C-alpha positions as semicolon CSV with decimal commas, in nm:
position;residue;x (nm);y (nm);z (nm)
1;M;-6,206;9,009;7,276
2;N;-6,313;8,654;7,195
3;L;-6,468;8,628;6,848
4;L;-6,677;8,317;6,907
5;R;-7,000;8,307;7,107
6;P;-7,242;8,021;7,186
7;F;-7,613;8,069;7,124
8;P;-7,945;7,898;7,209
9;G;-7,978;7,724;6,875
10;L;-8,217;7,474;6,724
11;V;-8,107;7,146;6,563
12;V;-8,330;6,946;6,331
13;R;-8,458;6,621;6,483
14;E;-8,322;6,306;6,322
15;E;-8,668;6,188;6,217
16;W;-8,719;6,517;6,030
17;A;-8,374;6,558;5,876
18;D;-8,459;6,397;5,541
19;R;-8,774;6,605;5,494
20;V;-8,640;6,941;5,610
21;T;-8,273;6,972;5,518
22;T;-8,141;7,040;5,170
23;G;-7,815;7,106;4,995
24;P;-7,693;7,466;4,968
25;Y;-7,932;7,699;4,785
26;D;-7,703;7,740;4,483
27;A;-7,657;7,365;4,446
28;Y;-7,988;7,357;4,257
29;S;-8,123;7,528;3,949
30;A;-8,432;7,745;3,993
31;A;-8,644;7,474;3,829
32;E;-8,509;7,213;4,069
33;R;-8,575;7,433;4,372
34;I;-8,931;7,498;4,259
35;A;-9,001;7,127;4,204
36;I;-8,857;7,023;4,540
37;A;-9,041;7,296;4,730
38;E;-9,375;7,217;4,566
39;A;-9,341;6,845;4,634
40;N;-9,245;6,890;5,000
41;P;-9,395;7,176;5,207
42;Y;-9,142;7,106;5,483
43;S;-8,835;7,142;5,260
44;F;-8,614;7,426;5,374
45;L;-8,607;7,550;5,015
46;N;-8,951;7,697;5,092
47;V;-8,786;7,915;5,357
48;T;-8,490;8,034;5,149
49;R;-8,669;8,100;4,820
50;S;-8,580;8,406;4,612
51;Q;-8,751;8,589;4,325
52;E;-8,649;8,333;4,064
53;D;-8,817;8,056;4,267
54;V;-9,171;8,196;4,243
55;P;-9,419;8,257;3,956
56;V;-9,333;8,547;3,727
57;E;-9,633;8,750;3,837
58;W;-9,505;8,753;4,198
59;R;-9,135;8,817;4,138
60;D;-9,148;9,190;4,195
61;D;-9,355;9,160;4,514
62;V;-9,081;9,120;4,774
63;D;-9,328;9,171;5,060
64;W;-9,528;8,868;4,941
65;L;-9,210;8,664;4,896
66;I;-9,083;8,738;5,247
67;G;-9,426;8,655;5,385
68;Q;-9,418;8,318;5,212
69;C;-9,075;8,245;5,359
70;A;-9,198;8,334;5,708
71;E;-9,508;8,112;5,673
72;S;-9,291;7,821;5,557
73;M;-9,059;7,861;5,854
74;Q;-9,351;7,873;6,096
75;R;-9,495;7,557;5,938
76;I;-9,171;7,372;6,015
77;Y;-9,160;7,509;6,370
78;D;-9,521;7,406;6,430
79;A;-9,449;7,053;6,310
80;G;-9,195;7,010;6,591
81;A;-8,909;6,946;6,348
82;Y;-8,649;7,114;6,569
83;A;-8,504;7,039;6,911
84;E;-8,439;7,359;7,106
85;H;-8,124;7,416;7,311
86;D;-8,210;7,676;7,572
87;R;-7,859;7,728;7,710
88;P;-7,594;7,914;7,507
89;T;-7,440;7,632;7,306
90;L;-7,170;7,564;7,049
91;F;-7,243;7,289;6,799
92;L;-6,959;7,080;6,661
93;Y;-7,054;6,981;6,308
94;R;-6,873;6,697;6,131
95;L;-6,912;6,640;5,758
96;D;-6,788;6,307;5,622
97;T;-6,803;6,232;5,249
98;G;-6,620;5,901;5,277
99;D;-6,309;6,050;5,117
100;H;-6,285;6,362;5,331
101;V;-6,376;6,459;5,688
102;Q;-6,392;6,804;5,843
103;T;-6,528;6,923;6,177
104;G;-6,644;7,279;6,232
105;I;-6,774;7,492;6,517
106;M;-7,124;7,636;6,476
107;G;-7,165;7,953;6,678
108;L;-7,191;8,330;6,650
109;V;-6,923;8,578;6,545
110;P;-6,935;8,959;6,544
111;V;-7,090;9,142;6,250
112;T;-6,793;9,332;6,114
113;E;-6,746;9,602;5,851
114;P;-6,535;9,516;5,543
115;N;-6,235;9,707;5,679
116;D;-6,244;9,522;6,013
117;R;-5,954;9,278;6,004
118;R;-6,106;9,037;6,254
119;I;-6,303;8,875;5,971
120;L;-6,132;8,895;5,634
121;R;-6,319;8,886;5,303
122;H;-6,178;8,789;4,964
123;E;-6,474;8,837;4,726
124;A;-6,712;9,119;4,633
125;F;-7,090;9,080;4,660
126;R;-7,401;9,174;4,458
127;P;-7,603;9,441;4,648
128;G;-7,941;9,315;4,519
129;R;-7,891;8,966;4,658
130;A;-7,765;9,104;4,990
131;D;-8,073;9,328;5,022
132;L;-8,311;9,032;4,996
133;L;-8,109;8,842;5,257
134;T;-8,124;9,147;5,484
135;R;-8,502;9,159;5,469
136;H;-8,519;8,785;5,525
137;L;-8,308;8,814;5,840
138;L;-8,506;9,107;5,980
139;E;-8,858;8,999;5,886
140;V;-8,842;8,619;5,904
141;G;-8,624;8,667;6,213
142;M;-8,395;8,370;6,170
143;S;-8,089;8,235;5,994
144;S;-7,991;7,881;5,902
145;S;-7,729;7,886;5,629
146;P;-7,420;8,004;5,819
147;I;-7,130;8,207;5,697
148;S;-6,843;7,962;5,648
149;L;-6,510;8,068;5,793
150;T;-6,166;7,915;5,827
151;Y;-5,882;7,987;6,066
152;R;-5,521;7,889;6,127
153;T;-5,548;7,613;6,382
154;D;-5,315;7,489;6,655
155;D;-5,282;7,192;6,890
156;V;-5,465;7,360;7,181
157;L;-5,776;7,435;6,976
158;D;-5,766;7,097;6,804
159;A;-5,760;6,927;7,145
160;A;-6,056;7,133;7,269
161;L;-6,261;7,032;6,965
162;A;-6,164;6,667;6,997
163;A;-6,281;6,669;7,359
164;G;-6,616;6,816;7,254
165;C;-6,674;6,532;7,008
166;T;-6,651;6,254;7,269
167;G;-7,006;6,280;7,400
168;E;-7,333;6,153;7,260
169;P;-7,427;6,329;6,933
170;V;-7,754;6,522;6,916
171;L;-7,787;6,444;6,545
172;V;-7,663;6,178;6,308
173;A;-7,798;6,212;5,956
174;D;-7,714;6,156;5,591
175;G;-7,794;6,363;5,285
176;D;-7,652;6,392;4,934
177;G;-7,367;6,158;5,017
178;I;-7,262;6,347;5,331
179;H;-7,267;6,180;5,673
180;Q;-7,335;6,448;5,933
181;T;-7,275;6,433;6,308
182;V;-7,358;6,713;6,552
183;W;-7,250;6,746;6,914
184;A;-7,389;7,015;7,147
185;V;-7,131;7,173;7,379
186;D;-7,224;7,418;7,654
187;G;-7,102;7,540;7,992
188;E;-6,732;7,503;8,074
189;A;-6,658;7,293;7,766
190;A;-6,794;7,567;7,540
191;E;-6,597;7,831;7,730
192;T;-6,279;7,629;7,673
193;I;-6,336;7,629;7,297
194;V;-6,419;8,001;7,295
195;A;-6,101;8,082;7,487
196;A;-5,890;7,859;7,263
197;M;-6,028;8,030;6,952
198;G;-5,955;8,370;7,107
199;D;-5,929;8,659;6,863
200;R;-5,733;8,493;6,583
201;P;-5,826;8,623;6,235
202;L;-6,113;8,447;6,060
203;Y;-6,137;8,413;5,683
204;V;-6,463;8,396;5,487
205;T;-6,473;8,089;5,262
206;D;-6,841;8,106;5,170
207;G;-7,119;8,351;5,253
208;H;-6,997;8,698;5,153
209;H;-7,357;8,795;5,069
210;R;-7,488;8,670;5,404
211;L;-7,221;8,868;5,587
212;A;-7,306;9,179;5,383
213;A;-7,672;9,126;5,472
214;A;-7,587;9,105;5,842
215;V;-7,393;9,432;5,815
216;E;-7,687;9,602;5,640
217;A;-7,935;9,469;5,899
218;R;-7,729;9,632;6,172
219;H;-7,711;9,960;5,975
220;R;-8,091;9,964;5,958
221;N;-8,108;9,940;6,337
222;P;-7,879;10,216;6,469
223;G;-7,827;10,254;6,840
224;I;-7,853;9,886;6,934
225;G;-7,632;9,760;7,215
226;G;-7,324;9,547;7,172
227;D;-7,505;9,231;7,283
228;H;-7,805;9,279;7,056
229;P;-7,864;8,976;6,830
230;L;-7,802;9,188;6,519
231;Q;-7,446;9,255;6,639
232;W;-7,372;8,886;6,585
233;T;-7,412;8,650;6,293
234;Q;-7,430;8,273;6,261
235;A;-7,112;8,107;6,133
236;V;-6,944;7,770;6,106
237;L;-6,567;7,773;6,156
238;F;-6,351;7,501;5,999
239;P;-5,975;7,461;6,060
240;D;-5,758;7,544;5,761
241;A;-5,591;7,203;5,769
242;E;-5,927;7,031;5,705
243;M;-6,062;7,254;5,429
244;Q;-6,102;7,093;5,087
245;V;-6,087;7,339;4,798
246;L;-6,197;7,235;4,450
247;A;-6,180;7,419;4,120
248;A;-6,460;7,619;3,961
249;H;-6,407;7,589;3,586
250;R;-6,502;7,862;3,340
251;R;-6,725;7,866;3,031
252;V;-6,683;8,165;2,803
253;G;-6,890;8,279;2,507
254;D;-6,760;8,489;2,221
255;R;-6,966;8,802;2,161
256;A;-6,776;8,855;1,834
257;G;-6,924;8,535;1,692
258;R;-6,595;8,384;1,575
259;S;-6,580;8,025;1,452
260;A;-6,415;7,749;1,656
261;D;-6,103;7,763;1,437
262;E;-6,085;8,141;1,470
263;L;-6,113;8,119;1,848
264;V;-5,836;7,860;1,865
265;T;-5,617;8,086;1,653
266;A;-5,691;8,382;1,883
267;L;-5,612;8,176;2,190
268;A;-5,289;8,048;2,036
269;A;-5,178;8,408;1,996
270;V;-5,153;8,453;2,375
271;V;-5,057;8,101;2,497
272;D;-4,882;7,797;2,355
273;L;-5,169;7,556;2,292
274;E;-5,095;7,186;2,301
275;P;-5,368;6,957;2,159
276;C;-5,443;6,654;2,375
277;D;-5,660;6,343;2,361
278;G;-5,917;6,422;2,626
279;P;-6,006;6,571;2,963
280;V;-5,761;6,357;3,159
281;E;-5,467;6,507;2,972
282;A;-5,621;6,855;2,961
283;R;-5,694;6,875;3,334
284;P;-5,419;7,085;3,500
285;D;-5,211;6,870;3,734
286;A;-5,025;7,159;3,898
287;P;-5,055;7,535;3,949
288;G;-4,965;7,742;3,645
289;R;-5,135;7,505;3,401
290;A;-5,482;7,516;3,244
291;G;-5,694;7,320;2,999
292;A;-5,944;7,419;2,732
293;Y;-6,232;7,254;2,546
294;L;-6,407;7,368;2,228
295;D;-6,609;7,186;1,964
296;G;-6,496;6,836;2,061
297;R;-6,129;6,929;2,093
298;W;-5,912;6,944;2,406
299;Y;-5,602;7,153;2,473
300;R;-5,364;7,229;2,755
301;F;-5,134;7,525;2,807
302;D;-4,916;7,714;3,052
303;L;-5,082;8,024;3,189
304;P;-4,944;8,368;3,098
305;A;-4,721;8,539;3,352
306;A;-4,891;8,722;3,639
307;S;-4,982;9,085;3,573
308;G;-4,839;9,195;3,909
309;D;-4,679;9,071;4,228
310;R;-4,975;9,092;4,467
311;A;-5,109;8,767;4,607
312;V;-5,426;8,803;4,397
313;D;-5,224;8,859;4,077
314;L;-5,040;8,530;4,131
315;L;-5,355;8,317;4,142
316;D;-5,414;8,086;3,846
317;V;-5,766;8,226;3,804
318;S;-5,621;8,579;3,787
319;R;-5,356;8,478;3,533
320;L;-5,630;8,320;3,321
321;Q;-5,853;8,626;3,355
322;D;-5,583;8,886;3,292
323;G;-5,384;8,698;3,027
324;V;-5,655;8,509;2,835
325;L;-6,018;8,595;2,906
326;E;-5,981;8,973;2,889
327;P;-5,756;9,001;2,580
328;V;-5,917;8,719;2,380
329;F;-6,283;8,745;2,483
330;G;-6,312;9,098;2,619
331;I;-6,421;8,979;2,965
332;T;-6,344;9,277;3,190
333;D;-6,594;9,208;3,470
334;P;-6,618;8,832;3,529
335;G;-6,869;8,890;3,806
336;S;-7,142;9,038;3,585
337;D;-7,054;8,966;3,222
338;P;-7,319;8,728;3,079
339;Q;-7,055;8,579;2,850
340;I;-6,896;8,388;3,139
341;D;-7,035;8,127;3,375
342;Y;-6,892;7,862;3,603
343;V;-6,899;7,485;3,647
344;P;-6,777;7,369;3,992
345;E;-6,560;7,058;3,992
346;P;-6,826;6,843;4,168
347;V;-7,069;6,907;3,881
348;G;-6,821;6,728;3,655
349;L;-6,644;6,774;3,324
350;D;-6,913;6,580;3,141
351;A;-7,155;6,857;3,232
352;L;-6,907;7,122;3,119
353;V;-6,867;6,948;2,782
354;A;-7,243;6,907;2,737
355;R;-7,307;7,274;2,814
356;C;-7,028;7,390;2,582
357;D;-7,156;7,168;2,301
358;A;-7,507;7,303;2,353
359;D;-7,422;7,672;2,318
360;G;-7,079;7,681;2,152
361;R;-6,893;7,824;2,449
362;M;-6,529;7,743;2,525
363;G;-6,455;7,567;2,851
364;F;-6,146;7,640;3,060
365;L;-6,017;7,400;3,327
366;V;-5,829;7,557;3,618
367;H;-5,626;7,422;3,906
368;A;-5,786;7,466;4,248
369;T;-5,689;7,769;4,453
370;S;-5,538;7,664;4,786
371;V;-5,652;7,778;5,130
372;A;-5,310;7,936;5,183
373;E;-5,349;8,139;4,861
374;M;-5,697;8,254;4,964
375;M;-5,568;8,361;5,306
376;A;-5,276;8,548;5,147
377;V;-5,516;8,747;4,927
378;A;-5,736;8,832;5,225
379;D;-5,434;8,930;5,434
380;E;-5,349;9,190;5,166
381;D;-5,712;9,311;5,154
382;G;-5,733;9,183;4,797
383;L;-6,045;9,058;4,619
384;M;-6,024;8,740;4,412
385;P;-6,207;8,697;4,081
386;P;-6,554;8,540;4,119
387;K;-6,563;8,166;4,176
388;S;-6,191;8,147;4,247
389;S;-6,254;7,864;4,489
390;Y;-6,521;7,607;4,559
391;F;-6,519;7,463;4,907
392;E;-6,660;7,114;4,947
393;P;-6,841;6,972;5,137
394;K;-7,078;7,254;5,226
395;P;-7,305;7,258;5,533
396;R;-7,657;7,147;5,453
397;S;-7,930;7,405;5,483
398;G;-8,185;7,368;5,761
399;V;-7,975;7,156;5,998
400;F;-7,936;7,446;6,241
401;V;-8,162;7,742;6,302
402;R;-8,086;8,062;6,488
403;R;-8,397;8,248;6,602
404;L;-8,325;8,608;6,688
405;D;-8,619;8,625;6,930
406;R;-8,459;8,355;7,146
407;E;-8,160;8,584;7,207
408;A;-8,341;8,915;7,231
409;G;-8,431;8,878;7,599
410;A;-8,067;8,891;7,700
411;A;-7,966;9,146;7,436
412;G;-8,040;9,480;7,599
413;G;-8,048;9,803;7,406
């Protein structure tokens, strides 16, 4: 069974791209999302808002929130901001940052259960966030932010994609330093790409909550046929050779209230700390190394040995978690413990230092997890610690829209 399917998608018109599209939802703080949405009624952040993006008195009224999202989406439709593609279409989506280029395939893939090895996960998800996304999908009736997947590529598939990128683009746009180009591919050319992709395993790189929401939406509609829109979910597939993985650094607070000198002493009990002059020296230049910052001082150290021989145990982020964060700081659940948060590499070390200085937390610099390591964990059905990887660049929100009602006529059952 082929895992990729074209769909009658919508692509933002070039003259609307600046007003409608945004960076990924989590690229902004709640205050930033609120300010952008209020200043621009056509910003896609009005469509993807969550409880923290609305006044306190409305945060518990999910019905009102979903209604606001639906009204915002209809406002953008009514403005004519999207060009509709009526035939089943694949969209080739190129992201160019100037230093890095990657080209993905925007289409549909099956909604699969966690134990289905056609689409492999590597992170857990928060049920509350997935529930809101489920309601959004079912009641607003659309999706825009795709699940991001990667796959092991080959020459045949690479050639099919290259051929699809030779025509006239349907969109050329810029935003947040990313040059975006979109080609629409249908008919025989799309079939060639679908056949070349075949049924090779796909690996989730971003969007575990959106995939969980798609699974839940299907559970809430039992008895639907195999071609029903809820049996498929929107995804963008990037080849493994083009994926760029950056680090997500850690900031950890001490619930015991120890002084900076006491924390350094505690850390030195589990690793050999080496003081260094600044972030350049502290930044790990190879796997197995890490850096630390506290109270104006920088350190570097070799990570403790892995706690096991599984692929997930061998990750640098796991060695840091198991050998440092748990024994020194008591962090047993890095996904929910309020004493730990994360600073993605693109945010910058200056931001990490400023945040640590502001609240007295200790910063930890990690080496980026590789795509091969992530795939190895998924192949073993393992789950990586939260924020083990940060894929960049990310697709911009609002570039593509999938409307479920445009597929329902051909769905059956």
